[in-house]
N, C-alpha and C positions, 0 to 999 in steps of 0.2 A: 706500590712500595710500602713495605711494613713500617709502622711508626716505631720510632726508637723506644718511646715509653712502653709501648705493648711488648716489645722484645725484652726490655729491662724488667717488667713486672711479671712476664710469662715465659721465661727463658726455656723451661723444659717443655712446655707446650709446643714452643716454636720448633724445638729440636725434634720432638716426637713427630710433628707434621712433616718436616722436612725429610725425615727418615722414610715415611710413607712414599715420598718422591725419589728416594735413593740419591738425595742431594749430596754430592761429594763435598767433603771438607766443612760440613754444616757447623760443627761445634768451633772449629778454628775460626771461621768467618763471623760467626755470632760472638765469639769472644773478642775478636778484633773491633767489632761494631761496639760492644760495651766498653772496651777500653778506650777507643776514640771518642765515644761519648762522654765518659768521664773527664778525659782531657779537655774536651771542648768546653764542658760545663764549668770545670775549674778555671780555664783560661777566660772564659765570660766573666766569671765572678771577679777575677783579679783586674780585668780591664774596666768593669763597672765601678769597682772601688777607685782605681786610680782616676778615672774620669770624675767620679764624685769628689774626690779630694781636690783635683785641679780646679773644678767649679767652685768650691768652697774657697780655696786660696785666691782665686780670681775676684771673689767678691771682697776679701779681706783686703786685697791689693788696693782696690778702689776706695775703700774706706780710709786706709793709710795714706793714700795721696790727698784725699780731701782733708785730712787732719794735719797735713804737712809733715809726716814721718815718711820721707822720700827714701831714706836709707833702708829701713825696714821693708818698705815696699820693693825696693830693687832686689833685696835678698830673697823675698818671696818670688819675684819674677824668675830669678834663677832657677828656683825650685820647680816652677811650673814648666820651664824648658826642659828640665830632667824628666818631668812626668809626661811631657809631650813625647819625648824619645821613647820612654817605656811603654806608652800607649800605642805608638805606632809598631813597636816590635810585637806587642801582643796581639794587635790587630792582624798583623801578618801570620802570626802563629795560629790565630782563630780561623782565618781564612783557610790556611793549609790543612788543619784538622778537620774543618767543616767539609771541605772538598773530598778529602780522603773518606769521611764518614758517608757522604752521598755516594760515592763510587762503590763503596762496599755494600750499601743498601740496594743499589741497582742490580747487584749480582744475586740477591736472594729472592726466590720465587715466593708466591703466596702460601700461606699455611692451609691446607686442605681442610674442608669441613669435616667434622667428626665421622660423617656417614660414608666418607671416601675410605676405600680399603686400600691397604698397602698393595703395591704390585709393580711390575717392571715395565711392561708394555701393554699393548692392545690385547694381548691374549689373556691378560688377567682382568679385563674389564667385566662388569656384572651385566647380564641381560636381565632387565627388570620389567620389559613389557613387550608384547609382539601382538600384532593385528593384521588382517587381511589374508586373502587366499592366493597362494602362489598359482598362476595359470599353468595348465598343461599344454604347452606349445608344440609337443611332438618332436620327432627327430630332426625336422628340418628347420628349427629355429636359428635365426641368425643374430649374432652380436650386433650392437648398434652401429659400429663403424662400417659393417657390410650392408646394413640397411640403408645408412646414409648414402652410400655409393650407388646401391640399387635404384633408389628413388631420387637420387641427385638433389638431396637436401642439405648435406653438409660436405664441403670440400676441404679436406684435411691437406691434400698436396698443394692447393693453391694458396692456403694460408702459409704453408712453409715457403712457397716461392716469394711471397709478399714480405714475411717477417721472420719466419722459422718454425721448427716444430712447436706445437703447443698453442698456435694461433689460428684456430679453424675459421673458415668462412661459411656462414650460414646462407642458404639460397632458397628462393622460392618459398614452398610451404614451410620449409625448416625455419626460415628467418621469421615467417608469421606465427609458427607455433612458439617460437622464442619470445616474441613480443607479446603473444597471448598470455604466456605464463607470467611475464613481468606484470602485465596489467592486472591479471587475476590476483597475484599475491599482493600487490599494492592495495587493491580493492578490498581483500579480505582484512589486511592490516587496519586500513583506515576505518573499516566498519568496526573494527574491535577497539577503536578509540586511539590509534596511533596517528600522529600528526605527521603528514607527508612533507619532506624536505628534499631539495635537490642541492647537492654539496659539491665542493671541489674534488677533483680526482687526483690532485697532488696536495701533499701537506709538507710543512716545515719541519725541521728537526724537533722542536718543542712539541709539536703534536704527536710525533712518533714516540717521544719519550713519555708523553702525558698517558697514553693508553697501554704503554709497556712493549710495544713493537721494537723500540730501541732501548737499550743496545741488544736486547736478547735475539732478535731476528733480523739484525742488520744485514746479514749475508743473503737472506731470502728476499729482501726488497730491492726494487729496481731504484737506482739513485741517479737523479739528474744532477750530475756534478756542477755543471756551469751555474746553475741557480741554487744549488744546495736544496733541492726538493726531492721528495720520495713519492713514487706512484703508490696509491693506496693498495694494501692487500686485502682490505675490506672496508665497507662503509662504516663499521664501528669506529674507525679512527676519525675521520672528519666530524661524524654525528657527535660522538661523546666529547670532542674537543670544542664543539659549540659552546660548551658550558665552563670551559677551563677558567679558574680563577673567580668563578661566580659565587656569591652568597645568596642562595635562594630563600625564599619564605618557605616555612614549613607547609603552609597552606598550598603552595604550588606544587607539592609533591603528591602523587608521582608525576614525572615529566615522562611522556612516551612518544617516541619518534620512529618513523619508518623511512627508508629511502632506498632507491635503486642505484646502484653504481656498477660499472665494470670494475674488475678486480685484478690485480697484477702480482703475481708471485714468481720468482725466479725457479722455485722448486728444484733447487740445486741437489744432485744426488739421486733424482728420481729416475730410475731405469726399469725395464723389463716389461713383461706382457700385462702387468697389472695396471700400467699407466697408459694402455692403448686408447685411441679414440678421445671420448670425452671424460675418461676416468681421472685423468690429472692434466690441467692446462696451465700456460702461463698467463692467459688472459681469459677471464670468464665473467658472466653476469650473476648478480646475486641481489636479492631484496633482504635488508636487514631490519631487524627491530632492536631498539635500545630503550632501556628504562633507567631513569634516576629515581631512586627509592628512599624513603625512610628506612633506617635500619631494621626497624621492628617488623616492617613488612616485606622485606626483600625476598625471603624464601617462600613466602605466599605468592609473590609476583612470578618467581621462578617456576612455580608449579603451574600458574596461569599461562606462561609462555608455552610451557610443555603442552597443555591442553590446546592452545591455540594451534600449534604446529600439527598436533594429532588431527584436529578437524579438517586442516587442509588436505592431509593425505588421505583421510577418509573420503573427501570429496573426489579427490583424484583416483580413489580406489586403487591404491598401490600397496602391496605387502610391505610392511615395515616392522622395525623393532626399535626399541630404545635401550641404550647402554648407559650405565653410570660408571664414569671413567675412574679407573683406579690411580693412585697417586702418581705412578710412574708415566701415565698417558695423559694426565690433566695438564693443560696449558699452563704456561709459566705465570700467568696473571689471575688465574681462576682458583676460586675456592672450591667450586663444585660445578661440574659440567655433565650435562646429559647429551649423548650423541644420538642422532636418529639415522638409521641406516634402512635403505629399501633393498628388496631382494632382486637381483637381476637375473631373470630366469635363464636367458640365453648364455650368460656368463656363469652362471651357477656360483653366484658370490654376492656378498653384501657390499652395498657402496654407501659410504656416509654421504648424507645430503644436508645435515643440519647439526649445529650445536647450539645448546642454549646454556648459558654459564652466568653464575653470580660471582663477581669480583669482590663482593663485600667493600671494604674502604681502599683496597689496594690501588685501584686507579685513581680514586678520589683524592688520595694522599698526594699522588704525583700532581694531579690537575689542581690542587687546592680548591676542590669544589665542596662547598659546606651549605649548611642551613642553620638558622637560629632555632634552637629547641625552646620548649616551654619556659625553661629558666632564662633564657635570653643569651645562652651560651652557644658559640659556633660549634658545630659537630659536622664530621665528615658524613656524607651520603653514602649510599651503596649504589653501584652501577651493576647493570646487567645488560647482555646482549644476546641475540639469537639470530640464526639464519632463518629466513622464512619467505623464500628457501634459496639455496644455491642451485642455479639452473642446469649446469651440465649434466649432472648425474641424474637430476629429475627427468630431464629430457631423454637421457639413455634409458631410464627405466621405463618411460612411456613408449619409446620406439620399440623396445624389446618385449615388454610385457603385453603390449596391445597389438603385436603383429599377428597377421592372419595369412593365409595363403594368397590372397588377393589384395593386400595392402595392410596399412596401419590405421587402425581405428583411432579417434580422438576422444579422449575422456569427455564424457557428457557435459560436465561442468565448464569445459574449455571451449565448447563449440560456439557459443555466442561470441567469444573473444576471437576465435579463428576465422569464422565465417565459412568453415567446411568441416566435414565430419569424418574425413578420410584422406590419408596420403596414399596415392596409387600412381 
């Protein structure tokens, strides 16, 4: 959530940034925010003045009673009653305008970093890096959903029987390869200094608002209505909310955390051939990295996250590219996002497998997550997160790019984790 003071002091910068996102009615909403904020501040001043006057009169009343001037004291008591009624009304007005201001702020996405280009959708994203060799599989190459059936390692129909489309069942070597990837990703992250945690897979509404999934993506989250809890769309939500409301020491920064969780997404409105197999699921596994950073270091940290993900993909020997997302494709909460995509040779298309994002103070403002700077003043931290990595499409890429006529080879780095070197 943007800070009102930032909007007030940088109105044109905010409008220019929102224009990169093609955010509708930006000027109208920003003007409403500023008007509501002026009303809120003026109401607060009036309320403070009345409360100060009431306190002053109360002290005078005590002195008058002590000196025996009862009549004067009673007249002043009548006035305090009037002031009490005024303060009650002003308090109600203040609560109303504060709630309205909060609802307006929840509608406004983050301001993109200056390096983010204007654009409408994924077609306008910038390809800034690519690496790896696309294997020549020949004419008989199969997409991963056919390989999964051929070698009986993923059963999509069985998942549909149990839960519905988008909930696959991993079997045999497919399940072991899935577990191997999780352990490999976690080992890479902890070796890089990330502290591993296991977190709840459901969160309360406050947590959803804290990291920005609510109210923006409410329709994409599974809601357990009986307990008013939400199944997590990513480990970013519970991990980042571990620090909600904290005032951390500057010396504790950066805070670096990694965790594995299943992720649940309704993916409403997703249809077509591009979502076949593992390409888009309602439940999938992901290993996440989260950083709480000093504002001065957050973009260096983001670059470090990008290099860390690069190293994993190099070890897996998968062809990939990195995109800097344009304004129209950047997520609601992010200031800058780099997407990693691997090339699916059998499908002849790029599949997104990771995003690394800097949210600057956007989440921290919602979370009230701060640190004390050298001057002793509280300051919002910057938060970052990245997939390291999302498993379904990585698994799809391995199955497709490592297929041979007599089976599917296992990337060398994963063999110690799998205990086998081929699926056949």
